[in-house]
C-alpha positions as CSV (number, residue, x, y, z in Angstrom):
1,M,-3.8,-0.5,6.3
2,S,-4.4,-1.4,10.1
3,K,-2.1,-0.2,13.0
4,P,0.4,-1.9,14.0
5,L,0.6,-4.0,17.2
6,V,3.2,-2.2,19.8
7,F,4.9,-4.8,22.1
8,T,7.1,-3.2,25.0
9,S,7.3,-6.2,26.7
10,I,9.7,-8.8,25.3
11,A,8.0,-11.6,26.9
12,E,4.4,-11.0,25.5
13,F,6.2,-10.3,21.9
14,R,7.8,-13.9,22.4
15,K,4.5,-15.1,23.2
16,F,2.8,-13.8,19.9
17,R,6.0,-14.9,17.8
18,K,4.7,-18.3,18.4
19,N,1.8,-18.1,16.6
20,I,3.4,-16.0,13.9
21,T,3.4,-18.6,10.4
22,G,4.9,-18.0,7.6
23,S,8.2,-15.6,6.6
24,V,9.2,-13.0,8.8
25,G,10.8,-9.7,7.7
26,F,12.6,-7.9,10.4
27,V,13.7,-3.6,10.5
28,P,15.9,-3.0,13.3
29,T,16.0,0.7,13.9
30,M,16.1,3.5,17.0
31,G,13.7,5.5,15.7
32,A,13.4,9.0,14.2
33,L,12.6,7.1,11.1
34,H,12.5,8.2,7.4
35,Q,11.9,7.6,4.2
36,G,15.3,5.0,4.3
37,H,13.6,3.5,6.9
38,A,10.7,3.5,4.8
39,S,11.8,1.9,2.0
40,L,13.4,-0.9,4.0
41,M,10.0,-1.3,5.7
42,Q,7.9,-1.7,2.8
43,Q,10.4,-4.1,1.3
44,A,10.0,-6.1,4.4
45,A,6.5,-5.9,4.4
46,N,6.4,-6.9,0.5
47,E,8.5,-10.0,0.4
48,N,7.2,-11.3,3.9
49,S,4.1,-12.9,5.4
50,F,4.5,-10.6,8.6
51,S,6.9,-7.8,9.2
52,V,8.3,-6.5,12.5
53,L,10.1,-3.4,13.3
54,S,12.1,-2.7,16.1
55,I,12.4,1.2,18.0
56,Y,15.2,0.9,20.2
57,V,17.7,3.9,21.1
58,N,20.4,2.0,21.9
59,P,23.1,3.2,24.6
60,T,25.6,0.7,24.4
61,Q,26.5,1.5,21.0
62,F,27.0,5.5,21.8
63,N,30.9,6.2,23.0
64,N,29.6,9.9,23.2
65,P,26.8,10.6,26.1
66,T,25.8,13.7,24.5
67,D,24.9,12.4,20.7
68,L,22.9,9.8,23.1
69,E,20.9,12.5,24.8
70,K,20.4,14.3,21.5
71,Y,19.3,11.9,19.4
72,P,15.6,12.4,18.2
73,V,13.0,10.4,19.8
74,T,9.8,10.6,17.3
75,F,7.7,7.5,18.6
76,D,4.0,8.6,17.4
77,A,5.3,9.7,13.6
78,D,7.3,6.6,13.8
79,L,3.9,4.6,14.3
80,K,2.3,6.3,11.9
81,L,5.5,5.6,9.3
82,A,5.3,2.0,10.0
83,E,1.6,1.7,9.3
84,S,2.0,3.2,6.1
85,C,4.5,0.9,4.9
86,G,2.6,-2.1,6.2
87,I,4.3,-3.2,9.5
88,K,2.5,-5.5,11.6
89,A,4.3,-5.3,14.8
90,V,6.5,-2.9,16.7
91,L,9.0,-4.3,19.0
92,A,9.7,-1.1,21.7
93,P,11.8,-2.9,24.1
94,N,12.9,-1.0,27.6
95,Y,16.8,-1.1,29.0
96,S,16.3,-3.6,31.2
97,D,14.5,-5.7,29.1
98,I,17.2,-5.7,26.4
99,Y,20.0,-5.9,29.1
100,P,18.7,-7.7,32.1
101,D,22.4,-8.5,32.4
102,Q,23.5,-4.6,32.9
103,Y,25.9,-5.8,29.6
104,R,27.9,-8.0,31.0
105,Y,27.7,-10.1,28.1
106,K,28.7,-8.4,24.9
107,L,29.7,-9.5,21.2
108,S,32.8,-8.2,19.8
109,E,34.5,-8.5,16.5
110,N,38.6,-8.1,15.8
111,D,39.0,-7.4,12.3
112,Y,36.7,-4.8,10.2
113,S,35.3,-3.2,13.6
114,K,38.7,-1.4,14.2
115,L,38.0,0.4,11.1
116,L,36.4,3.1,10.1
117,C,33.6,4.3,13.0
118,G,35.4,1.7,15.1
119,A,38.8,3.4,14.9
120,H,37.0,6.4,16.3
121,R,33.8,5.3,18.2
122,P,35.0,3.1,20.9
123,G,33.2,0.2,21.8
124,H,30.6,1.6,19.2
125,F,30.4,-2.1,17.3
126,D,29.9,-4.4,20.3
127,G,27.0,-2.2,21.4
128,V,25.6,-2.9,17.9
129,L,26.3,-6.3,17.4
130,T,25.3,-6.8,20.8
131,V,21.9,-5.7,20.7
132,V,21.2,-6.9,16.9
133,M,22.2,-10.7,18.1
134,K,19.7,-10.0,20.8
135,L,16.9,-8.8,18.7
136,L,17.3,-11.1,15.9
137,N,17.1,-13.9,18.6
138,I,13.9,-12.0,20.0
139,V,12.1,-11.9,16.6
140,Q,13.4,-14.9,15.0
141,P,13.1,-13.0,11.6
142,S,13.7,-15.2,8.0
143,K,15.1,-11.9,6.6
144,A,16.4,-9.0,8.4
145,Y,17.0,-5.5,6.6
146,F,19.7,-3.2,6.8
147,G,20.6,-0.6,4.6
148,E,23.8,0.4,2.4
149,K,24.3,3.9,4.1
150,D,25.7,2.1,7.1
151,F,28.0,-0.3,5.2
152,Q,30.6,-1.2,7.9
153,Q,27.8,-1.9,10.0
154,L,25.6,-4.0,7.8
155,K,28.7,-5.9,6.7
156,L,29.7,-6.6,10.1
157,I,26.1,-7.7,10.7
158,E,26.4,-10.2,7.4
159,D,29.4,-11.7,8.9
160,M,27.7,-12.3,12.4
161,V,24.8,-14.2,11.0
162,T,27.2,-16.3,8.8
163,S,29.9,-16.8,11.6
164,F,27.0,-18.0,13.9
165,F,25.0,-20.2,11.7
166,M,22.1,-18.4,12.1
167,N,19.6,-19.3,9.7
168,I,18.2,-15.7,8.5
169,E,19.2,-13.4,5.3
170,I,20.6,-10.8,5.6
171,V,18.8,-7.9,2.7
172,H,20.6,-4.7,1.8
173,G,18.8,-1.9,1.2
174,K,20.0,1.1,-1.3
175,T,21.1,4.4,0.4
176,I,18.2,6.7,0.1
177,R,19.1,10.1,-0.3
178,E,17.6,14.0,-0.4
179,D,17.3,15.4,-3.9
180,S,21.0,17.6,-3.0
181,G,22.4,13.7,-2.9
182,L,22.7,13.5,0.8
183,A,22.1,10.3,2.7
184,M,18.7,10.7,4.6
185,S,19.8,10.1,8.3
186,S,17.7,10.6,11.7
187,R,20.6,12.9,12.4
188,N,20.2,15.4,9.6
189,R,17.5,17.1,11.2
190,R,19.7,18.3,14.2
191,L,21.4,20.3,11.0
192,S,20.7,24.0,10.6
193,P,19.0,24.8,7.2
194,A,22.1,25.9,6.0
195,G,24.0,23.0,7.5
196,F,21.4,20.9,5.4
197,E,22.1,22.6,2.1
198,K,26.2,22.4,3.3
199,A,26.1,18.5,4.3
200,A,25.1,18.1,-0.1
201,L,29.0,18.1,-0.2
202,I,29.7,14.8,1.4
203,Y,28.0,13.0,-1.3
204,M,29.5,15.2,-4.4
205,L,33.1,14.8,-2.7
206,L,32.8,10.9,-2.4
207,K,31.5,10.4,-5.8
208,S,34.1,12.7,-7.3
209,E,37.0,11.7,-9.3
210,N,39.0,13.6,-6.7
211,S,41.5,11.9,-4.8
212,V,41.0,11.1,-1.0
213,E,43.7,14.1,0.4
214,S,41.6,16.1,-2.1
215,I,38.7,15.5,-0.6
216,K,39.7,16.1,3.0
217,K,41.1,19.2,2.1
218,Q,37.7,20.6,0.1
219,F,35.8,19.3,3.6
220,I,38.3,21.3,5.7
221,E,37.8,24.7,3.9
222,N,34.2,24.1,4.0
223,G,34.1,23.6,7.7
224,F,34.0,20.4,8.2
225,E,36.1,18.3,11.0
226,I,36.8,14.7,9.9
227,D,37.0,11.3,11.7
228,Y,37.9,9.8,8.0
229,V,37.7,9.8,4.3
230,E,39.5,6.4,3.0
231,E,38.6,3.8,0.7
232,H,38.1,-0.3,1.9
233,F,36.4,-2.9,0.0
234,N,35.5,-1.0,-3.6
235,R,34.3,1.3,-2.0
236,R,35.0,5.3,-0.5
237,F,34.1,6.2,3.0
238,A,34.0,9.3,5.0
239,A,32.6,10.7,8.5
240,V,32.6,14.2,9.2
241,T,31.0,16.7,11.4
242,L,29.0,19.5,11.0
243,E,27.1,21.9,13.2
244,G,28.3,19.5,16.0
245,V,26.6,16.6,14.1
246,R,28.5,13.4,13.0
247,L,27.5,12.3,9.6
248,I,28.8,9.1,7.7
249,D,28.3,8.4,4.0
250,N,29.9,6.0,1.6
251,V,29.9,4.9,-2.2
252,E,30.8,2.4,-4.5
253,I,34.4,3.7,-6.6
């Protein structure tokens, strides 16, 4: 495997993009990569002539400044994982390059973004949709890959691409889980060993036949703080906080 080319300048990447032929697979991320990201990167590399990864911790989607400050940055390790997955280029821009307008312009959705995480994180999905639209316009991929762990985000991006007549296929990646069933997440590394073990309850409770109210009660009894446990679109969703770390998951029902 050859090392991926790294671009920190959007202008330089766009110049390079003009010479890429064939299909382009794209995996947008905020870094702190894990095996869930690896599965998406491998799929992008296998299904396309050229594969691109972006690493950009997007401040406009964090409603909690502390959460942004604590977001893990593991750039060197991320590049090694990207190389092992066959990624050809990495786009790692800075804020002023992504937001030359200082976020004067933003993209909003007025229905599904108000549910679940959107109800508890004001402005979150405006930031997500805006940065993803920018990245899709920069990379111009044939296919873009998103994980089902962030199912609400995936659905909103899929609908955005359809609504704006963008000629991009949005590919779903199955949620990759730890042996315990805990959904892999960059946030997991902020848990203590005991918290990491306890967090396996999230998946266990969601896939159980218990009622939503019963699941909420069990979360509280086990020391979790609850944002929501809700059912929409034949799926059961949860966002809970443990040891100050907000964790989300969903399962099909």
